[in-house]
VEXDREN-2710 file (C-alpha; in Angstrom, 1 decimal):
% VEXDREN-2710
k/r/px/py/pz
1/MET/1.3/-37.5/-41.8
2/SER/3.8/-34.7/-42.0
3/THR/5.9/-34.8/-39.0
4/GLY/7.8/-31.6/-40.0
5/THR/5.4/-28.4/-38.7
6/ALA/6.6/-26.6/-35.4
7/SER/2.7/-27.6/-34.6
8/SER/3.4/-31.3/-34.7
9/ALA/6.5/-31.7/-32.6
10/ASP/4.9/-28.9/-30.2
11/SER/1.9/-31.4/-29.6
12/THR/4.2/-35.4/-29.0
13/ASN/6.3/-32.8/-26.8
14/SER/5.2/-34.1/-23.7
15/SER/5.2/-38.1/-24.9
16/GLN/9.0/-37.6/-26.3
17/PRO/11.8/-38.2/-23.6
18/PRO/14.2/-35.6/-22.7
19/ASN/16.5/-36.3/-25.5
20/ALA/13.8/-36.3/-27.8
21/ASP/15.6/-32.8/-29.4
22/SER/17.8/-35.0/-31.2
23/THR/15.3/-35.8/-33.7
24/LYS/14.6/-32.1/-34.7
25/PRO/17.1/-31.5/-37.4
26/SER/15.9/-35.0/-38.8
27/GLN/12.2/-33.7/-38.9
28/SER/13.0/-30.3/-40.8
29/GLN/14.9/-32.1/-43.5
30/SER/12.0/-34.3/-44.4
31/ALA/9.4/-31.8/-43.9
32/GLU/11.6/-30.1/-46.9
33/SER/11.9/-33.5/-48.8
34/ASN/8.3/-33.8/-48.9
35/ASN/8.3/-30.0/-50.8
36/PRO/10.9/-30.0/-53.2
37/SER/9.3/-27.6/-55.4
38/GLN/9.0/-24.7/-52.7
39/ALA/12.4/-25.8/-51.4
40/GLN/13.4/-24.9/-55.8
41/SER/11.6/-22.0/-55.3
42/GLY/12.7/-20.4/-52.4
43/GLY/9.2/-20.9/-50.7
44/THR/8.8/-22.2/-47.4
45/THR/6.0/-23.5/-45.3
46/PRO/4.8/-22.0/-42.3
47/GLY/6.2/-24.6/-39.9
48/SER/9.2/-24.3/-41.3
49/GLN/9.0/-20.3/-40.8
50/SER/8.3/-21.4/-37.5
51/ARG/11.5/-23.7/-36.8
52/SER/13.8/-21.4/-38.5
53/ARG/12.6/-18.9/-35.5
54/ILE/13.4/-21.6/-33.1
55/ASP/16.8/-22.3/-34.5
56/ARG/18.0/-18.3/-34.4
57/CYS/16.4/-18.4/-30.6
58/GLU/18.6/-21.2/-29.8
59/GLY/21.8/-20.4/-27.7
60/SER/23.1/-20.2/-25.2
61/LEU/21.8/-19.7/-21.7
62/THR/22.5/-16.9/-20.2
63/SER/21.4/-15.7/-16.4
64/GLU/20.8/-12.2/-17.7
65/THR/18.5/-12.5/-20.8
66/GLY/16.7/-15.8/-19.4
67/SER/15.8/-18.9/-21.4
68/TYR/17.5/-18.4/-24.9
69/SER/19.9/-15.5/-26.5
70/CYS/17.2/-14.8/-29.1
71/SER/16.6/-11.1/-30.3
72/SER/13.9/-10.0/-28.1
73/ASN/16.1/-11.2/-25.0
74/MET/19.0/-9.9/-26.5
75/GLU/17.4/-6.4/-26.9
76/ARG/16.0/-6.8/-23.2
77/SER/19.6/-7.6/-21.9
78/ASP/21.5/-4.3/-23.8
79/HIS/18.3/-2.1/-22.0
80/LYS/19.4/-3.0/-19.0
81/LYS/23.4/-2.2/-19.9
82/LYS/22.8/0.9/-21.0
83/GLY/21.8/2.1/-17.0
84/HIS/17.7/2.3/-17.8
85/LYS/16.3/2.4/-14.3
86/PRO/13.1/0.1/-13.8
87/GLN/9.9/1.8/-14.4
88/LYS/8.3/3.9/-11.4
89/PHE/4.6/4.5/-11.1
90/LYS/2.3/6.9/-8.7
91/ILE/0.4/4.9/-6.7
92/TYR/-2.6/7.1/-5.2
93/PRO/-5.2/5.8/-2.1
94/ASN/-7.9/4.0/-3.4
95/VAL/-9.3/2.8/0.1
96/ILE/-9.2/4.9/3.4
97/MET/-9.9/3.3/6.5
98/ALA/-10.9/6.2/9.0
99/MET/-10.6/4.3/12.5
100/ARG/-11.4/6.3/16.4
101/TYR/-8.4/5.1/19.1
102/THR/-9.7/2.6/21.4
103/GLU/-10.8/2.8/25.0
104/ARG/-9.1/5.5/26.9
105/LEU/-7.9/5.5/30.4
106/ASP/-10.1/8.6/32.1
107/GLU/-13.6/7.7/30.5
108/TYR/-13.2/3.8/32.7
109/PHE/-11.5/5.4/35.8
110/PRO/-11.8/9.5/35.8
111/ASP/-9.9/10.1/39.4
112/TRP/-6.8/8.1/38.4
113/LEU/-4.8/11.2/37.9
114/TRP/-6.1/12.5/41.5
115/LYS/-5.0/9.3/42.8
116/THR/-1.6/9.6/41.0
117/MET/-1.3/13.8/41.4
118/GLY/2.2/14.0/43.6
119/ALA/3.3/10.5/43.7
120/THR/4.7/7.5/41.6
121/TYR/1.6/6.1/39.6
122/GLU/0.8/2.9/40.5
123/PRO/-2.1/0.7/38.8
124/PHE/-4.6/0.5/40.8
125/ASP/-6.9/-2.0/38.6
126/LEU/-5.9/-4.3/36.1
127/ASN/-7.0/-2.4/32.6
128/MET/-4.6/0.0/33.8
129/PRO/-0.8/0.2/31.9
130/LYS/1.3/-0.6/34.3
131/ALA/3.6/2.3/33.4
132/LEU/3.0/5.1/31.7
133/PRO/4.1/5.3/28.2
134/VAL/5.7/8.4/27.9
135/ASP/8.0/9.6/29.9
136/ARG/6.5/13.2/31.2
137/PRO/5.4/14.4/34.6
138/VAL/2.0/13.1/35.2
139/HIS/-0.4/16.2/35.8
140/VAL/0.6/16.8/31.2
141/TYR/-1.6/14.1/30.6
142/VAL/-4.7/15.8/31.9
143/ASN/-6.7/15.9/28.8
144/ASP/-4.0/13.7/26.9
145/PRO/-4.2/10.0/28.9
146/PRO/-3.3/6.9/27.4
147/ILE/-5.4/4.1/26.6
148/THR/-6.4/0.8/28.7
149/ASN/-4.9/-2.4/28.7
150/THR/-8.3/-3.9/26.8
151/GLY/-8.1/-0.6/24.4
152/ASP/-4.3/-2.1/23.7
153/ILE/-6.0/-5.6/23.3
154/LEU/-9.2/-4.0/21.1
155/ALA/-6.4/-2.4/18.8
156/ARG/-4.7/-5.6/18.1
157/LEU/-8.2/-7.5/17.4
158/ILE/-9.1/-4.7/15.2
159/ALA/-5.3/-5.0/13.3
160/ARG/-5.6/-8.7/13.1
161/GLY/-8.7/-8.8/11.3
162/MET/-7.6/-6.4/8.7
163/TYR/-4.3/-8.6/8.4
164/ALA/-7.2/-11.2/7.6
165/THR/-8.6/-10.0/5.2
166/GLY/-6.4/-8.0/3.2
167/TYR/-6.7/-4.2/4.6
168/VAL/-3.4/-4.2/5.4
169/PRO/-2.4/-0.3/5.5
170/ASP/0.6/1.0/3.3
171/ILE/0.2/4.5/5.4
172/ILE/-0.7/5.1/8.6
173/TYR/-1.7/8.2/10.0
174/CYS/-3.0/9.5/13.5
175/THR/-3.4/13.2/15.2
176/PRO/-1.0/14.1/18.0
177/ALA/-3.4/12.8/20.7
178/LEU/-1.4/9.8/22.7
179/ARG/-4.2/7.7/22.8
180/CYS/-4.4/7.9/18.9
181/LEU/-0.5/7.4/18.7
182/GLN/-1.0/3.9/20.8
183/THR/-3.9/2.8/19.2
184/ALA/-1.8/3.5/15.7
185/HIS/0.9/1.9/16.8
186/ALA/-0.7/-1.7/18.5
187/VAL/-2.4/-1.8/14.7
188/LYS/1.2/-1.4/13.2
189/GLN/2.4/-4.3/15.5
190/VAL/-0.2/-6.5/14.6
191/SER/-1.3/-5.8/11.0
192/GLY/2.4/-6.5/9.5
193/THR/2.4/-3.4/7.8
194/LYS/6.0/-1.7/7.4
195/SER/4.4/2.2/7.7
196/LEU/5.7/4.3/10.1
197/ILE/2.8/6.9/11.7
198/ARG/2.4/9.9/10.1
199/VAL/1.3/12.4/12.6
200/GLU/-1.5/14.8/11.4
201/PRO/-2.3/18.0/13.8
202/GLY/-5.2/18.7/11.2
203/LEU/-6.8/15.8/12.4
204/PHE/-7.6/16.6/15.6
205/GLU/-11.0/16.7/17.2
206/CYS/-12.8/19.6/17.9
207/PHE/-11.6/22.9/20.1
208/SER/-14.9/22.9/21.9
209/ASN/-14.1/19.7/24.0
210/TYR/-10.7/21.5/25.5
211/PRO/-12.3/24.8/27.2
212/LEU/-9.0/25.4/28.9
213/GLY/-6.9/25.1/26.1
214/LEU/-5.0/21.7/24.6
215/PRO/-3.4/19.5/25.8
216/LYS/0.3/19.7/25.8
217/PHE/1.1/16.7/22.6
218/ALA/4.4/14.7/23.3
219/ASN/6.9/15.5/21.1
220/SER/9.4/13.9/18.6
221/ASP/11.7/12.5/21.2
222/GLN/8.7/11.3/23.5
223/ARG/7.1/9.4/20.5
224/ALA/9.8/8.0/19.2
225/ARG/9.2/4.7/21.0
226/PHE/5.7/4.7/18.3
227/GLY/7.4/4.6/15.2
228/VAL/6.7/8.3/14.3
229/ASP/7.8/9.2/10.9
230/GLU/9.8/12.6/11.6
231/ASN/10.6/13.1/8.3
232/TYR/6.2/13.8/7.3
233/VAL/5.6/17.5/5.9
234/PRO/2.2/17.7/7.9
235/HIS/-0.8/19.7/6.2
236/THR/-1.3/21.4/9.8
237/LYS/1.2/22.2/11.7
238/LEU/1.3/21.5/15.5
239/GLU/2.6/25.1/16.7
240/ASN/0.0/26.5/14.3
241/LEU/-2.9/24.2/16.1
242/MET/-1.2/25.2/19.1
243/ALA/-1.5/28.8/18.6
244/CYS/-5.4/28.3/17.0
245/LYS/-7.3/29.4/20.8
246/PHE/-11.1/28.8/19.3
247/GLU/-12.6/27.7/16.2
248/THR/-16.0/28.0/15.0
249/ASN/-17.8/24.7/13.9
250/GLU/-17.4/25.7/10.1
251/ASP/-13.8/26.4/11.3
252/PHE/-13.6/22.7/12.5
253/ASN/-15.3/20.8/9.3
254/THR/-13.0/22.8/7.1
255/ARG/-9.4/22.0/9.0
256/VAL/-10.2/18.6/8.9
257/ARG/-11.6/17.9/5.1
258/HIS/-8.6/19.5/3.9
259/SER/-6.3/17.5/5.8
260/LEU/-8.4/14.4/4.8
261/ILE/-8.9/15.7/0.9
262/ARG/-4.9/16.2/1.2
263/ILE/-4.4/12.4/2.4
264/SER/-6.4/11.4/-0.5
265/LYS/-4.6/12.9/-3.1
266/LEU/-1.0/12.5/-2.0
267/HIS/0.8/9.7/-4.2
268/GLU/3.4/7.2/-3.4
269/VAL/6.4/5.6/-6.3
270/SER/6.3/2.3/-6.5
271/ASN/8.1/0.3/-9.0
272/LYS/4.5/-1.5/-9.6
273/LYS/0.7/-0.9/-10.1
274/ARG/-0.2/-1.4/-7.3
275/ASP/-3.9/-0.5/-4.4
276/GLN/-2.9/2.1/-1.7
277/VAL/-4.7/1.5/1.7
278/ILE/-4.4/4.1/4.2
279/LEU/-5.2/4.2/7.5
280/ILE/-6.1/7.2/9.4
281/VAL/-6.4/6.6/13.6
282/ALA/-8.1/9.9/15.3
283/HIS/-11.4/10.7/16.9
284/ALA/-15.1/10.2/16.6
285/HIS/-15.4/13.9/15.3
286/THR/-12.8/13.1/12.8
287/VAL/-14.9/10.0/11.5
288/ASP/-17.7/11.2/11.1
289/ILE/-16.1/14.2/9.0
290/ALA/-14.4/11.5/6.8
291/ALA/-17.8/9.9/6.0
292/GLY/-19.0/13.6/5.1
293/THR/-16.0/14.3/3.0
294/PHE/-15.6/11.2/0.7
295/ILE/-19.2/9.5/0.7
296/ARG/-21.2/12.3/1.2
297/GLU/-20.4/15.0/-0.8
298/MET/-19.3/17.8/1.7
299/ARG/-21.6/17.0/4.0
300/LEU/-21.1/19.4/7.3
301/SER/-21.5/17.6/10.6
302/SER/-23.5/20.1/13.0
303/ASP/-22.6/21.0/16.3
304/SER/-25.1/18.9/17.8
305/GLU/-24.5/16.3/15.5
306/LEU/-20.7/16.5/16.9
307/ALA/-21.9/16.1/20.5
308/LEU/-23.8/12.8/19.2
309/SER/-20.9/11.3/17.8
310/PRO/-19.0/9.7/20.2
311/LYS/-21.6/7.8/21.2
312/LYS/-22.9/7.1/17.5
313/ILE/-19.2/6.3/16.9
314/PRO/-17.8/4.2/19.3
315/HIS/-14.0/3.3/20.2
316/GLY/-12.7/1.2/18.0
317/SER/-14.7/2.0/14.8
318/LEU/-13.8/1.3/11.4
319/LEU/-15.0/3.1/8.5
320/ILE/-13.6/1.7/4.9
321/MET/-14.2/3.6/2.1
322/GLU/-13.4/2.3/-1.3
323/ARG/-13.0/4.0/-4.8
324/VAL/-14.9/1.9/-7.1
325/GLU/-13.5/2.1/-10.9
326/GLY/-15.8/3.7/-13.5
327/ARG/-18.0/5.3/-10.8
328/LYS/-17.3/8.5/-9.2
329/GLY/-16.2/9.6/-5.4
330/TRP/-15.7/6.8/-2.3
331/LEU/-18.1/3.8/-1.6
332/PRO/-18.6/2.6/1.8
333/ASN/-17.7/-1.1/2.2
334/LEU/-19.3/-1.8/5.4
335/TYR/-18.2/-6.1/5.4
336/ALA/-14.7/-5.7/4.9
337/VAL/-13.5/-5.9/8.5
338/PRO/-15.5/-7.4/10.7
339/PRO/-16.6/-5.8/14.4
340/VAL/-15.4/-6.6/17.4
341/ASN/-18.6/-7.4/20.2
342/TYR/-18.2/-8.5/23.5
343/ARG/-21.0/-8.1/26.8
344/ASP/-22.0/-4.7/25.8
345/VAL/-19.0/-3.3/24.2
346/THR/-19.1/-3.3/20.1
347/THR/-16.7/-1.1/17.6
348/GLN/-19.6/-1.0/14.8
349/PHE/-21.0/2.5/14.6
350/ASP/-24.4/3.5/13.6
351/VAL/-24.5/3.2/9.9
352/GLY/-27.9/5.1/9.8
353/PHE/-26.2/8.4/11.7
354/VAL/-22.6/7.6/9.4
355/LEU/-24.1/7.3/6.5
356/ARG/-27.0/10.0/7.0
357/GLU/-27.3/12.9/4.2
358/GLY/-26.5/16.4/5.6
359/THR/-29.3/18.4/7.7
360/GLU/-30.9/21.6/7.2
361/HIS/-28.8/23.4/9.6
362/ALA/-25.8/21.6/7.8
363/LYS/-26.9/22.6/4.2
364/HIS/-28.0/26.4/5.2
365/GLU/-24.1/26.5/7.0
366/GLU/-22.3/24.9/3.8
367/LYS/-24.7/27.7/1.3
368/SER/-23.1/30.7/3.7
369/ALA/-19.6/29.5/3.6
370/ALA/-19.9/28.7/-0.2
371/THR/-21.6/32.1/-0.9
372/ALA/-18.8/33.9/1.6
373/LYS/-16.1/32.9/-0.2
END
């Protein structure tokens, strides 16, 4: 059997000792002597062609080009020397997670502010934070309360679930509400994400919850401890939100929907193609409208449905929506990150409510809005 072909040399490579390369020249000569007619006519066998390519590529090792200084590697080296920048890719969100903030202090201790007003804050229950998270007068916490200690623990449990299941957020958005900032910060600390938190006022809940006016949110200095990206330009500026004294149900749906759609279309630049996971920490209303925006084709949330949403979408609820290749729109993934359950508390939202079709009332409102435009 001839031993002159490259394929036979490769097949015996595993059985040869480390210095077996010293026999390669004699094998090549043997192949030529076995084919004198081809040698005289200038023809070559497929094996000798392979051997010739290998010989041309063998040379000095260089750390810049990799294995051998063959033509393909030299081209790559020239490419680097000429200062070519690595290819960049635009990556868009293909996973959006909409999460409701965790337990707020005033829902478990309705009289906490009254007991603290005019005095130094002192917790009277172990579920209350040891100190208030933002340095500001106590009365400013009206309608903008912090989360409880168990709320912080709950957010960290959910973040651990994100990490364990591979749904670590690349970018985190939240509303300017303190409870959303705290929840987002707790998730950031545990999930392993390197993202700063982007504050998007357009995701804030309906104004009808604040008949006496919107709360005074934490400013950039007060929220610095939460790792906020102050360079982010929001879709709805905070001053514009604060200037709006009243909004209809249609206005609210439109405001939140436009903010969500903008987030879904923002791209980041990366040196490799990869998935992008977005986390939005907001309110029950926001989670409901997110489902109506991405999963259901522009389903409006009526006033009665918005009133039900805090019960149907409990604290810490996490709705995960994914783009599926080859299919239009977004699909819910109900089993991506497990919920948290203890005693009478759950983070599992009411699936039938969140994934409902639009009601006749909501469809009528949507049709009227489209006609007006």
